[in-house]
C-alpha positions, -999 to +999 in steps of 0.1 A: -173+326-015-166+301-037-133+319-049-118+314-012-127+278-011-111+273-044-080+290-037-080+270+000-084+237-019-056+248-044-035+257-011-039+225+004-030+204-025-004+224-030+008+218+010+004+179+003+022+174-026+052+197-013+057+184+022+074+153+019+085+152-019+070+120-023+040+113-052+018+084-039+007+068-071-027+052-054-043+025-080-073+001-078-059-037-082-096-050-077-097-080-055-071-097-067-037-079-062-005-102-079+025-102-056+057-088-071+092-091-061+098-085-026+061-092-019+059-117+013+037-142-013+056-136-041+069-172-044+038-186-030+027-188+006+050-185+034+061-222+048+054-209+085+017-206+088+003-176+112-009-199+144-014-169+169-032-142+143-065-143+143-083-146+110-089-111+099-058-095+112-040-075+088-001-062+088+019-042+066+050-047+049+074-025+032+095-031+004+114-013-024+103-024-064+123-029-087+122+011-100+132+030-070+099+030-054+086+025-021+056+003-018+037-004+010+016-037+007-011-048+038-021-081+039-049-103+057-049-133+079-076-153+059-094-182+077-074-212+065-045-190+079-027-179+043-021-141+034-039-122+010-027-087-001-056-062+002-039-030-007-007-014-021+005+020-023+036+027-041+055+062-034+072+075-059+108+087-042+129+116-055 
């Protein structure tokens, strides 16, 4: 039983890593994620405020970093209408 469970886990992990040929680098940045070049908030907060989006709304922004990796950042609209990066995923492209 244990042997079949281990082989099932290994097979699942192998299938996940070879399906898209992408390697996901997930890192815990803590509560303050610093913007990188290409981020919406890299040069500071945007000049136009999000007036229609309720506070707490989240959305994603895709960009490429300087190393050729695809980056997906998730932003949250704060109560003062500023944006905060709440997560970042980096995909190492082949």
